[in-house]
C-alpha positions in Angstrom: -21.0 -80.5 22.5 -24.2 -79.2 21.2 -24.7 -77.9 17.7 -27.6 -75.7 18.8 -27.6 -72.3 17.2 -26.0 -69.5 19.3 -28.3 -66.7 20.4 -26.3 -63.5 19.5 -29.1 -61.2 20.7 -28.2 -61.8 24.3 -24.5 -61.2 23.6 -25.4 -58.0 21.7 -27.6 -56.8 24.6 -24.8 -57.4 27.2 -22.3 -55.6 25.0 -24.6 -52.6 24.5 -25.6 -52.5 28.2 -21.9 -52.7 29.4 -21.0 -49.9 26.9 -23.8 -47.6 28.2 -22.9 -48.2 31.8 -19.2 -47.6 31.1 -20.0 -44.4 29.1 -22.2 -43.0 32.0 -19.4 -43.8 34.5 -16.7 -42.1 32.4 -18.9 -39.0 31.9 -19.7 -39.0 35.7 -16.0 -39.1 36.4 -15.1 -36.5 33.8 -17.6 -33.8 34.9 -16.0 -33.1 38.3 -12.5 -33.4 36.8 -13.3 -30.8 34.1 -15.2 -28.6 36.6 -12.0 -28.5 38.8 -10.3 -26.6 36.0 -12.6 -23.6 36.5 -11.4 -20.9 39.1 -13.0 -21.1 42.5 -15.6 -18.6 43.7 -13.0 -17.0 45.9 -10.6 -16.6 42.9 -13.4 -15.2 40.8 -14.3 -12.7 43.4 -10.7 -11.7 43.9 -10.4 -10.6 40.3 -14.0 -9.5 39.8 -14.8 -5.9 38.9 -15.8 -3.7 41.9 -18.6 -1.1 41.8 -18.0 2.2 43.6 -20.7 4.7 44.4 -19.3 8.2 44.3 -22.6 10.1 44.9 -21.4 11.2 48.3 -17.8 11.9 47.4 -17.0 15.5 48.3 -14.5 17.7 46.3 -11.0 17.1 47.7 -12.0 13.8 49.3 -10.3 10.3 48.7 -12.1 7.0 49.3 -10.3 3.6 49.3 -11.7 0.4 47.9 -10.2 -3.0 47.3 -9.8 -4.6 43.9 -7.8 -7.8 43.3 -6.4 -7.5 46.8 -5.0 -4.1 46.1 -6.0 -0.7 47.5 -7.6 1.5 44.9 -8.1 5.3 45.5 -10.9 7.3 44.1 -10.3 11.1 44.4 -12.6 13.9 43.6 -10.2 16.6 42.5 -11.0 20.3 42.9 -10.4 22.9 40.2 -7.4 24.1 42.2 -5.9 20.6 42.2 -6.4 20.4 38.5 -4.8 23.8 37.9 -1.9 23.0 40.1 -1.0 19.8 38.1 -0.2 21.9 35.0 2.3 24.1 36.9 4.9 21.4 37.8 5.0 19.2 34.6 8.7 20.1 34.2 9.5 18.4 37.5 7.9 15.1 36.6 9.6 11.9 35.3 6.8 10.9 32.9 4.4 13.9 32.6 2.6 12.5 29.5 2.3 8.9 30.8 4.3 7.6 27.9 5.6 4.5 29.8 4.1 1.3 28.3 2.3 0.3 31.5 -0.2 3.1 31.1 -3.7 2.6 29.8 -4.6 4.7 26.7 -7.2 6.8 28.4 -4.6 7.7 31.1 -2.3 9.4 28.6 -3.3 13.0 29.4 -2.3 15.4 32.2 -5.1 14.4 34.5 -4.7 10.6 33.7 -8.5 9.9 33.8 -11.6 9.8 31.7 -13.1 12.6 33.7 -10.7 15.3 34.9 -12.2 15.7 38.3 -12.3 12.0 39.2 -8.9 10.3 39.6 -8.6 6.5 40.1 -5.3 4.8 40.9 -3.9 1.7 42.5 -2.6 3.0 45.9 0.7 1.1 45.7 4.1 2.9 45.2 5.8 1.7 42.0 9.2 1.5 43.8 8.8 -1.3 46.4 5.0 -1.6 47.0 4.4 0.6 50.0 1.1 2.6 50.1 1.6 6.4 49.8 -0.2 9.0 52.0 -2.7 11.4 50.5 -2.0 15.1 51.1 -5.0 17.5 50.6 -3.0 20.6 51.5 0.3 20.7 53.2 2.2 18.8 50.5 4.3 21.9 49.9 6.8 20.7 52.5 7.5 17.7 50.2 7.4 19.6 46.8 7.6 23.3 46.9 4.7 25.1 45.3 2.5 21.9 45.3 -0.2 21.6 48.0 -1.7 18.3 46.9 -0.3 14.9 46.1 0.8 11.5 47.4 4.0 10.8 49.5 5.4 7.4 50.0 6.8 7.3 53.6 9.0 4.2 52.9 11.6 5.7 50.6 10.3 9.2 49.9 8.7 8.9 46.5 6.4 11.7 45.5 3.4 11.8 43.1 1.2 14.6 42.0 -2.7 14.5 42.0 -2.6 12.6 38.8 -0.3 9.9 40.3 2.6 11.2 38.1 6.0 10.6 39.8 8.3 13.5 40.4 12.0 13.4 39.3 14.7 12.5 41.7 12.8 9.9 43.8 13.1 6.1 43.9 9.8 5.3 42.2 10.5 4.6 38.5 6.9 4.9 37.2 3.7 6.8 37.6 1.0 5.1 39.9 -1.0 2.5 38.1 -4.4 3.5 36.8 -6.6 0.4 36.8 -9.1 -0.3 34.1 -12.5 1.3 34.9 -15.6 2.6 33.4 -18.5 4.9 34.5 -21.7 2.9 34.6 -23.6 6.2 35.2 -22.8 9.6 36.6 -22.3 8.3 40.1 -21.2 4.7 39.7 -17.8 3.4 38.6 -16.9 -0.2 37.7 -13.3 -0.8 38.5 -11.8 -3.7 36.6 -13.4 -3.2 33.2 -12.7 -0.6 30.5 -15.7 0.9 28.7 -17.2 4.1 27.5 -17.8 7.1 29.6 -21.4 7.8 30.8 
């Protein structure tokens, strides 16, 4: 055995080098693991807001878009449609949209931020069928009402504000999704904001 002094600098160097390499390896393994917690691009796009250009939307016309895998209707209501909605409020289950699933800005007779533009998720609140749009001829479903939505699956009826009539299977008004007007002709469905 030699009583020569021990060189601790080499030992210290090896300890530091091993620690650095181990730390880099742990960080390299952690980055993909932590990144896997983030939603995929497909999941992000499925829930992402959708822009809708309504510059070419004609009075009385309905366009369909998809948001979060659901059909969303954008309807340009005519003055006659708006007037008609006030005449049958006594026949509606929830005319003032008092049910808790409603957004605050949808708690009026037209259920929208702009009376002439109606936006709703096109899924019946009974069992999830998609109602049909009647722009005239709805009177055979509800007397004295020419415009509305009729669910062919079980006969639920909704007026032009998506409010459900009494005596039908659907328990709630159609869902109004969160949306905001970016400008006069562009709507962002999926985010609530101010009105342009």
